C-alpha positions in Angstrom: -14.0 -121.3 49.8 -14.6 -121.6 53.7 -17.8 -122.7 55.7 -17.7 -119.0 57.0 -17.6 -117.6 54.0 -20.6 -119.7 51.9 -22.8 -118.4 54.9 -21.7 -114.5 54.3 -22.6 -114.7 50.4 -26.2 -115.9 51.0 -26.7 -113.5 53.0 -25.4 -110.8 50.8 -27.7 -112.1 48.3 -30.8 -112.7 50.2 -30.2 -109.0 50.4 -32.2 -107.1 48.0 -33.4 -104.2 46.4 -36.0 -103.9 49.1 -33.3 -103.4 51.5 -34.2 -100.5 54.7 -30.8 -100.0 54.0 -30.7 -98.8 50.2 -33.9 -97.0 50.6 -34.1 -93.6 51.1 -35.9 -90.8 53.9 -38.6 -88.8 51.9 -36.9 -86.2 53.8 -33.6 -86.8 52.5 -35.3 -86.0 48.4 -37.0 -83.0 49.1 -36.1 -80.4 46.5 -34.9 -76.5 48.3 -37.6 -75.6 46.5 -37.9 -72.2 49.0 -33.2 -71.5 48.0 -34.6 -71.7 44.1 -37.6 -69.2 44.3 -35.0 -66.8 46.0 -32.2 -67.4 43.9 -34.3 -67.1 40.9 -35.9 -63.6 42.5 -32.8 -62.1 43.0 -31.9 -62.7 39.6 -35.1 -61.3 38.2 -34.5 -57.8 41.0 -30.7 -57.9 39.1 -32.0 -57.6 34.9 -35.5 -55.5 36.3 -31.7 -52.9 37.7 -30.7 -53.6 34.4 -33.4 -52.6 32.8 -34.8 -49.7 34.6 -31.3 -48.8 34.5 -31.4 -48.6 30.0 -34.6 -46.7 30.8 -33.1 -44.2 33.0 -30.0 -43.1 30.9 -32.2 -42.9 27.5 -34.7 -41.1 29.5 -32.0 -38.3 31.0 -29.7 -38.4 27.5 -33.7 -37.3 26.0 -34.4 -35.0 27.9 -31.0 -33.3 29.0 -29.4 -34.1 26.6 -25.2 -34.3 27.4 -25.7 -32.6 30.5 -26.8 -36.4 31.8 -24.1 -37.2 31.5 -22.3 -37.2 34.9 -25.2 -37.8 37.3 -26.1 -41.1 34.6 -23.2 -42.5 34.9 -22.5 -42.2 39.2 -26.6 -43.8 38.5 -25.1 -46.6 36.1 -22.0 -47.7 38.7 -24.4 -48.0 41.3 -26.8 -49.6 39.7 -25.0 -52.1 38.2 -22.9 -52.6 41.2 -26.4 -53.2 43.0 -27.5 -55.6 40.0 -24.1 -57.6 40.0 -24.8 -57.9 44.8 -28.4 -59.8 43.4 -27.2 -61.4 40.6 -24.5 -63.1 43.5 -26.5 -63.4 45.9 -28.5 -65.8 43.7 -25.5 -67.7 42.9 -24.8 -68.5 46.5 -28.6 -69.6 47.0 -27.7 -71.7 43.9 -24.5 -72.8 45.3 -25.8 -74.0 49.2 -28.6 -75.9 46.9 -25.4 -77.8 45.8 -24.1 -78.1 49.6 -27.7 -79.1 50.2 -27.0 -81.9 47.7 -24.3 -83.2 48.7 -24.5 -83.3 52.6 -27.7 -84.7 52.2 -26.2 -87.2 50.0 -22.8 -87.5 52.3 -25.7 -88.4 55.2 -27.4 -91.0 53.4 -23.9 -92.9 52.4 -22.5 -92.6 55.5 -25.7 -94.0 57.4 -25.3 -96.9 54.8 -22.2 -97.2 55.5 -22.9 -97.3 59.4 -25.3 -100.0 59.0 -23.1 -101.7 57.3 -20.9 -102.1 59.6 -22.8 -103.0 61.9 -24.2 -106.0 60.7 -21.2 -107.1 59.2 -20.1 -107.4 62.5 -22.7 -108.8 64.2 -22.4 -111.0 61.7 -19.1 -111.7 62.7 -20.1 -111.9 65.7 -22.2 -114.7 65.2 -20.1 -117.0 63.2 -17.4 -117.2 66.3 -20.3 -118.6 68.4 -21.0 -120.9 65.8 -17.9 -122.0 66.0 -17.6 -121.9 69.5 -20.5 -123.7 70.8 -19.1 -126.9 68.0 -18.4 -129.3 69.4 -14.8 -130.4 68.7 -14.0 -133.8 66.9 -12.1 -136.8 67.9 -8.6 -137.0 66.2 -8.4 -140.5 64.9 -4.7 -141.9 63.6 -5.6 -143.5 60.2 
């Protein structure tokens, strides 16, 4: 192990858990509460529409019997499609939350890598300057 490797090891050992590179900003861990509520809202509306569909079918069959089947089928298909779309929008909101978490994690890791590489470059430059400034030792014949 060379002297350069030893100082690098000491440099890495000095960086502890309180290293600013390992800290995360508060804005990077804020939850996406608005999107979470929006997702739940769309899913709740979809469930509400399915419940309205069941009530409409029961009421239509009770009041008009088989004569209401054609009208009920068209209304049921519309409500089922709309409820499915709303449920899908709720899933898309959850997907946006996951994408946001991935982007945040990538931003944090990229920032850490950039800071670490700049610190290593400065450390290597400092080591090269020390070698250049060191006077040459006289070579003797033994």
